[in-house]
matplotlib code that plots the C-alpha trace (Angstrom):
import matplotlib.pyplot as plt

x = [105.4, 103.3, 104.2, 105.5, 102.3, 100.2, 102.3, 102.0, 98.2, 97.9, 99.3, 97.4, 98.5, 99.6, 102.2, 103.7, 106.7, 106.3, 108.2, 106.0, 102.9, 104.3, 105.3, 101.9, 100.3, 102.7, 101.8, 98.1, 98.4, 100.7, 98.9, 98.6, 99.4, 95.8, 94.8, 97.6, 95.7, 92.7, 94.7, 98.1, 96.8, 94.8, 96.7, 95.4, 96.2, 99.7, 100.3, 99.1, 101.4, 104.4, 103.8, 103.4, 106.7, 108.3, 107.3, 109.0, 112.2, 112.1, 111.6, 114.6, 116.7, 116.9, 116.0, 117.2, 114.8, 112.0, 112.3, 112.3, 109.0, 107.5, 108.5, 106.9, 103.7, 103.7, 104.2, 101.1, 99.0, 100.1, 99.9, 103.5, 103.9, 102.3, 101.8, 104.6, 103.6, 102.3, 105.3, 103.8, 103.0, 105.7, 105.5, 103.3, 103.0, 99.6, 99.6, 99.1, 96.5, 97.9, 96.6, 95.7]
y = [129.7, 128.4, 129.7, 127.4, 127.6, 126.8, 123.7, 122.7, 123.3, 120.7, 118.1, 116.6, 118.1, 114.6, 114.6, 118.0, 118.3, 120.1, 123.0, 123.2, 123.2, 126.0, 128.0, 127.6, 128.8, 131.7, 132.8, 132.5, 134.6, 137.3, 140.6, 141.2, 144.6, 145.3, 144.6, 146.5, 149.7, 147.7, 145.1, 146.6, 147.6, 144.5, 142.9, 139.4, 139.4, 140.7, 138.1, 135.3, 136.5, 136.6, 133.2, 131.5, 133.1, 131.9, 128.4, 128.5, 129.8, 127.2, 124.4, 125.8, 125.5, 129.3, 129.7, 133.3, 134.5, 132.3, 133.9, 137.4, 136.6, 135.1, 138.2, 140.4, 138.3, 138.7, 142.5, 142.7, 140.7, 142.5, 145.9, 146.9, 147.3, 149.9, 149.6, 151.4, 154.1, 153.1, 152.2, 154.2, 157.3, 157.4, 159.8, 162.6, 165.6, 167.4, 170.5, 173.7, 176.1, 179.4, 182.5, 185.0]
z = [34.6, 37.6, 41.0, 43.7, 45.7, 42.5, 41.9, 45.6, 45.5, 42.7, 45.0, 48.0, 51.3, 52.4, 49.7, 50.6, 53.0, 56.3, 54.8, 51.7, 53.8, 56.0, 52.9, 51.4, 54.7, 54.9, 51.4, 52.1, 55.3, 53.9, 53.3, 49.6, 48.2, 47.3, 50.9, 52.5, 53.5, 54.8, 56.8, 57.8, 61.3, 62.0, 64.9, 64.4, 60.7, 61.3, 64.1, 61.9, 59.1, 61.4, 63.1, 59.7, 58.6, 61.9, 61.2, 57.8, 59.3, 62.0, 59.5, 57.6, 60.9, 61.2, 64.8, 65.1, 62.3, 63.7, 67.1, 65.6, 63.9, 67.0, 68.9, 66.2, 66.5, 70.2, 69.8, 67.6, 70.0, 73.2, 71.4, 71.9, 68.1, 65.9, 62.1, 60.1, 57.7, 54.4, 52.1, 49.2, 51.2, 53.8, 56.7, 55.4, 57.5, 57.5, 55.4, 57.3, 55.9, 54.6, 56.4, 53.6]

ax = plt.figure().add_subplot(projection="3d")
ax.plot(x, y, z, "-o")
ax.set_aspect("equal")
plt.show()
């Protein structure tokens, strides 16, 4: 089965709704699992990802979620946010060397 974005990509942009365009952009800007370690701390990448998601929520008339995403994007850009720990590694504490 083709994904929604694949089906949308087969149509000219002029034929897509505003929501479909925003969803396609959000999918393109979302960090892929294979790129997570490389990009999860890139402030510009994270802000773009959040602003695209905000546009999707706004077009779905969900102002509260849109605003939350705009605030997240702002936090990435003004450096008030830090990247969370890697989901696959969690909060690992450094191992202490044993004194023999």
